C-alpha positions in Angstrom: 221.6 223.5 210.4 225.5 224.1 211.3 226.8 226.1 208.5 226.0 229.4 208.4 223.5 230.6 205.7 225.3 233.5 203.6 223.1 235.8 201.6 222.9 235.1 197.9 225.9 236.7 195.8 225.2 239.7 194.0 222.1 240.3 196.4 221.1 243.9 195.9 222.1 245.3 199.2 223.8 248.4 198.1 222.5 251.9 197.0 221.5 254.2 195.7 218.4 253.6 197.8 215.0 255.4 197.3 214.8 259.1 198.2 211.5 258.9 199.3 208.5 256.7 200.1 206.9 254.5 197.4 203.5 254.6 198.9 201.1 251.8 198.6 198.7 249.9 200.9 199.8 246.3 201.3 197.1 243.5 201.7 196.8 243.2 205.6 194.0 240.6 205.6 196.4 237.7 206.8 197.6 240.0 209.6 194.1 241.0 211.1 192.9 237.4 210.7 195.9 236.2 212.5 195.3 238.0 215.5 198.1 236.4 217.6 201.8 236.6 217.1 205.0 235.4 219.0 207.4 238.4 219.6 211.2 237.3 220.6 214.0 239.5 222.1 217.3 237.7 222.0 220.6 238.7 221.4 224.2 239.3 223.2 222.0 240.7 226.3 220.7 237.3 226.9 223.9 236.1 228.5 223.9 238.6 231.2 220.3 238.3 231.8 219.9 241.8 233.4 222.8 241.2 235.9 226.1 242.8 235.3 228.9 241.9 237.8 226.1 240.7 240.5 224.4 243.8 240.3 220.7 244.0 238.8 220.4 246.4 235.8 219.2 249.9 236.9 216.2 252.1 235.9 213.9 249.5 234.6 213.5 245.8 234.2 214.3 246.0 230.4 217.3 243.3 230.4 217.8 243.9 226.6 219.1 247.5 227.9 221.8 246.3 230.0 224.5 248.0 228.0 223.2 251.2 228.7 221.5 250.4 232.2 224.2 248.1 233.7 226.9 249.5 236.0 223.8 252.1 236.7 223.9 255.3 236.0 226.9 255.0 233.9 226.3 252.0 231.4 228.8 249.2 230.6 231.7 250.3 228.3 231.3 249.4 224.9 234.1 247.3 224.8 233.1 245.3 227.9 230.1 244.8 226.5 230.8 243.5 222.9 233.3 241.1 224.5 230.1 239.1 225.1 230.2 238.0 221.6 233.3 235.5 222.6 230.5 234.0 224.7 227.4 233.8 222.3 227.5 230.0 221.9 223.8 229.1 222.3 224.3 225.2 222.1 220.3 224.5 223.2 219.2 227.0 220.3 216.5 225.0 218.4 214.5 227.1 215.8 212.4 224.3 215.1 211.4 223.7 218.8 210.7 227.2 219.4 208.6 227.7 216.3 206.6 224.3 217.3 206.1 225.9 220.5 204.5 229.2 218.7 202.3 227.2 216.4 201.0 224.8 219.1 200.2 228.2 221.2 198.0 229.3 218.2 200.3 232.0 217.0 200.3 232.7 213.0 203.5 234.7 212.8 207.0 235.5 214.6 208.7 238.7 215.2 212.4 238.3 216.0 214.9 240.8 217.0 217.4 240.9 214.0 219.2 243.8 215.4 218.5 245.2 218.8 219.8 248.7 220.3 223.3 247.1 220.8 223.7 247.0 216.9 224.4 243.2 217.0 223.0 241.2 214.0 221.4 237.6 214.4 222.4 237.0 210.4 225.6 237.1 208.6 225.4 240.7 207.4 227.8 241.9 205.0 227.6 245.4 206.2 228.9 244.9 209.7 231.0 242.0 210.9 229.3 242.6 214.6 227.2 239.8 213.8 226.5 236.2 215.0 228.3 234.4 212.3 231.4 236.6 212.1 231.8 237.5 215.7 230.9 234.6 217.7 231.7 230.9 218.2 228.3 230.0 217.2 228.5 231.1 213.6 225.0 230.0 212.7 222.4 232.3 210.8 219.9 232.6 213.5 217.6 234.7 211.3 217.7 232.0 208.5 216.9 229.2 210.8 213.9 230.8 212.2 212.6 232.0 209.0 212.9 228.3 207.5 211.2 227.0 210.9 208.2 229.3 210.4 207.7 228.6 206.6 207.8 224.9 207.8 205.0 225.5 209.7 202.9 228.3 207.6 203.8 230.7 209.8 204.5 234.3 208.5 207.8 235.9 209.2 208.4 239.2 210.9 211.8 241.1 211.5 212.3 243.6 214.5 215.1 246.1 213.2 216.3 248.9 215.4 216.7 251.5 212.7 217.0 254.5 215.0 219.3 253.4 218.1 222.6 251.9 217.3 224.9 251.7 220.1 227.5 250.1 217.9 228.0 252.5 215.0 229.2 255.8 216.0 226.5 257.6 214.1 223.7 255.5 215.6 221.2 257.4 217.8 221.9 257.1 221.8 219.3 256.9 224.6 218.8 260.4 226.3 216.4 262.1 228.5 214.9 265.6 228.4 214.3 265.7 232.2 217.7 267.1 233.7 216.7 265.3 237.0 217.0 261.8 235.4 220.6 260.5 235.8 219.9 258.3 232.8 223.0 258.3 230.2 223.2 261.7 229.0 224.8 260.7 225.9 225.4 263.3 223.2 223.6 262.6 220.0 225.1 262.1 216.8 225.2 265.1 214.2 223.0 265.0 211.3 226.1 264.3 209.4 227.2 261.4 211.3 223.5 259.9 211.7 223.3 260.1 207.9 226.6 258.1 207.3 224.9 255.5 209.9 221.8 255.6 208.0 223.6 255.2 204.5 226.4 252.6 205.6 224.4 250.6 208.0 220.7 250.9 208.6 219.2 250.9 204.7 221.8 248.1 203.4 221.1 246.0 206.4 217.4 246.4 206.0 217.9 245.4 202.3 219.9 242.3 203.3 217.0 241.2 205.5 214.6 241.7 202.6 216.6 240.2 199.8 218.0 237.3 202.1 214.9 236.2 203.9 211.7 238.1 202.3 209.8 238.9 205.6 206.2 239.2 205.8 206.5 242.3 208.0 208.8 244.6 209.6 208.7 246.1 213.3 210.9 249.0 213.8 211.3 250.8 217.1 210.8 254.5 217.8 208.8 255.8 220.7 209.5 259.7 220.6 209.9 263.0 218.3 213.8 262.9 217.3 215.3 265.4 215.0 217.4 262.6 213.2 214.2 260.5 212.0 213.3 263.4 209.5 210.3 262.8 207.3 213.1 262.4 204.4 214.8 259.7 206.0 211.6 257.8 207.0 210.3 258.5 203.4 213.6 256.7 202.3 213.3 253.7 204.6 209.6 253.0 203.9 210.3 253.4 199.8 213.0 250.8 200.1 210.7 248.2 201.9 207.8 249.1 199.5 210.1 249.2 196.3 211.8 245.6 197.2 208.8 244.0 199.1 205.6 245.2 198.1 203.6 243.0 200.1 206.0 243.3 203.4 203.9 245.2 206.2 205.5 248.3 208.1 204.5 249.4 211.5 203.9 252.7 212.9 206.7 252.8 215.2 208.9 253.4 212.5 208.5 256.9 213.9 205.8 258.2 211.5 203.5 258.9 214.5 205.9 261.3 215.9 208.3 262.5 213.2 206.2 262.6 209.9 204.0 265.5 208.8 201.4 262.9 207.3 201.3 261.1 210.4 201.1 257.1 209.9 199.5 257.3 206.5 202.5 255.7 205.0 202.1 252.4 207.2 200.5 249.3 207.1 199.6 248.9 210.9 199.6 250.8 214.0 202.1 249.7 217.1 200.8 251.1 220.5 203.5 251.6 222.9 204.9 248.5 225.1 202.1 246.7 226.9 199.5 249.4 226.1 195.8 248.0 225.4 193.5 250.3 224.0 189.9 250.4 225.4 188.2 251.3 222.3 188.2 249.5 218.8 190.6 251.1 216.2 189.3 251.4 212.5 193.0 250.4 211.0 195.0 247.3 211.5 196.7 247.6 214.8 198.6 245.5 217.7 200.1 245.5 221.1 203.4 244.1 221.9 203.4 242.9 225.5 205.7 240.8 227.9 205.0 237.7 229.8 207.1 239.3 232.6 208.2 242.9 232.9 211.5 242.2 230.8 211.4 241.7 227.2 215.0 240.0 227.1 215.6 237.1 229.5 216.2 238.7 233.0 217.4 236.3 235.8 215.7 238.2 238.4 212.4 239.2 237.1 209.9 237.0 238.8 206.9 239.2 238.0 205.2 236.3 235.5 201.8 237.3 234.4 199.0 234.3 234.6 198.0 232.7 231.8 194.6 233.8 232.5 195.6 237.6 232.0 197.5 236.7 228.8 194.5 235.4 227.5 192.3 238.4 228.5 194.8 240.6 226.6 194.7 238.5 223.4 190.6 238.6 223.5 190.4 242.2 224.5 192.4 243.0 221.3 190.8 240.8 219.3 187.3 242.4 220.4 188.8 245.9 219.4 189.8 244.7 216.1 193.5 244.4 217.0 196.3 241.6 217.5 198.4 240.6 220.2 202.2 239.8 219.8 203.3 238.0 223.2 207.0 238.5 223.8 209.5 235.6 225.1 213.1 236.1 226.2 214.9 232.9 225.6 218.3 232.4 227.9 221.7 233.0 226.7 221.9 229.1 225.8 219.0 229.0 223.7 216.6 227.3 226.0 213.1 228.6 226.8 212.6 229.3 230.5 209.9 226.8 232.3 207.4 229.8 233.0 207.6 230.5 229.4 207.0 226.9 228.5 204.1 226.5 230.6 202.3 229.7 229.6 202.5 228.9 225.8 201.3 225.3 226.5 198.3 226.7 228.6 197.5 229.3 226.0 197.9 226.5 223.1 195.2 224.5 225.2 192.9 227.1 225.5 193.3 228.2 221.6 192.9 224.7 220.4 189.0 224.7 221.7 188.6 228.3 221.3 190.7 229.8 218.4 187.7 230.2 216.2 186.2 232.8 218.4 189.6 234.9 218.0 191.5 234.5 214.7 189.4 235.7 211.7 186.8 237.4 213.7 185.9 241.0 213.8 184.5 243.3 216.3 180.9 243.6 217.4 179.7 247.1 217.5 178.6 247.2 220.8 179.7 248.5 224.1 181.8 246.2 225.7 179.9 244.2 228.2 180.9 244.2 231.9 180.8 240.2 232.2 183.4 240.0 229.3 184.0 240.4 225.5 182.3 240.2 222.0 183.7 238.9 218.8 181.9 237.7 215.6 182.1 235.7 212.2 180.1 236.4 209.2 179.1 233.1 207.6 178.6 232.6 203.8 174.8 231.7 204.2 174.1 235.0 206.1 174.1 233.5 209.3 176.2 235.2 212.2 178.3 233.5 215.0 178.7 235.6 217.9 181.4 234.7 220.4 180.4 235.5 224.1 183.9 235.5 225.9 182.4 235.5 229.5 185.1 236.5 232.1 182.9 236.8 235.1 180.7 233.8 235.1 177.6 233.3 237.3 176.2 230.0 236.5 172.5 229.7 236.5 172.1 233.6 235.9 171.1 235.4 232.7 173.4 237.8 231.3 172.1 241.3 230.4 170.1 241.8 226.9 171.9 241.7 223.8 170.6 244.0 221.3 171.2 241.4 218.3 168.9 241.7 215.0 168.0 238.7 213.1 165.8 235.7 213.6 165.7 232.4 215.3 169.0 231.7 217.7 170.9 228.9 219.1 173.9 229.0 221.7 176.5 226.7 222.9 179.3 226.2 225.0 182.1 226.3 222.4 184.4 223.9 223.9 182.0 221.1 225.1 179.0 221.7 222.7 176.7 222.1 225.9 173.5 223.8 224.7 172.6 227.2 226.4 169.3 228.6 227.0 168.6 231.6 224.8 165.4 233.5 224.5 164.7 236.3 221.7 162.6 239.4 223.3 162.1 241.4 220.0 165.6 242.4 219.3 167.3 241.4 222.5 168.6 238.1 223.0 168.7 236.9 226.7 171.4 233.8 227.4 171.3 232.1 230.6 174.6 230.6 231.6 174.8 227.0 232.3 175.8 226.2 236.1 178.6 224.3 234.9 181.8 226.6 233.8 184.0 225.0 231.0 187.1 227.4 231.8 187.5 229.3 235.0 189.8 231.9 233.0 187.4 232.4 230.1 184.8 230.5 229.0 183.1 230.8 225.4 179.7 230.7 224.2 179.1 230.6 220.5 175.7 232.3 219.6 174.3 231.6 216.1 171.9 234.0 214.7 170.0 233.3 211.2 169.6 236.0 209.1 
């Protein structure tokens, strides 16, 4: 697809927008069954990749924040940063290849940064010409190509949209710290009047464009603290806009309800933790953790802190065992290619998911204390049987696992990957499973324990 995909003529992207929330509960079944998704941070910031004029960005590893954290602690002048648009020509961008890699890794949905805090849009927005089609030599609709590639493979489409921070519009929120000792960018915040202008002129119309142009399945909004600009009224208006135009589109709690709404997260569909935060207890509502492969979200040329595949798999299984999802982030390079460590990890995860995916996707938590040797998930079968999945992290071949208090009748156990029979004995309501000497996978070996009703 070489020509930009324009939004439909007459698309309803203008106001007036709803003044309050249209509260409804969307169907989250697909989301909780999926368990695993791909997050992508990609934009102008992918070109400098965490380094400005030969100097690494300051404060932290978040390369996507380089406009504010490059030239530390002063930041990069807006005119200099925005000149990156003239260099944005990612000739190696291939939406189909990206989504093929996601599908092969066992992922079921995508979340892509349609507009990050720098205000640059990856679709031909009619609201702001600071977008990939009007402002760059690339002139292709990245969002449209990715959405089409997702649907080709049956993946759900999700959009990250920075609704609060916007460093391009004069009324968007700026980063700030309350700690006077922190030298970080003490930018004056816009007035309520200026923020309202941003809200009405850019935020709400662009969200409407994304809904009307691409029919997303979920939104991932980004706020992480209390802020007087994100009033309950504004949050209700944005929630109402999504609910009215896309009744089945899911909304996450980092829209700001956790910190900025008197009803808390009652009006959203799923809960988002803070970055790379993995809860240790089950959460009764649909929820997710978004986590990185390295320390940065956007591509960072000097971040060599790549997490091993085994660690990433444990994050996925840990969350599934507690009823949550894991959205694993990648940061493609400025030319559109995927770094080799990303490719290797996605392929290794995909190999594990090929034989063990049923132990993660479509399962539910087991109401037992997490065992010291690993994690448990379960699946209810139509005939009353139950499959328990034992994700064994700590393998001791030939030794029995501590007794599992599992009601029911006869039981059978197998290694999920190989079909090897595993010794299991019932003692009252307890099941004793003895591990084989052979370990199928040195990261996580999964046993499927079948219990008759």
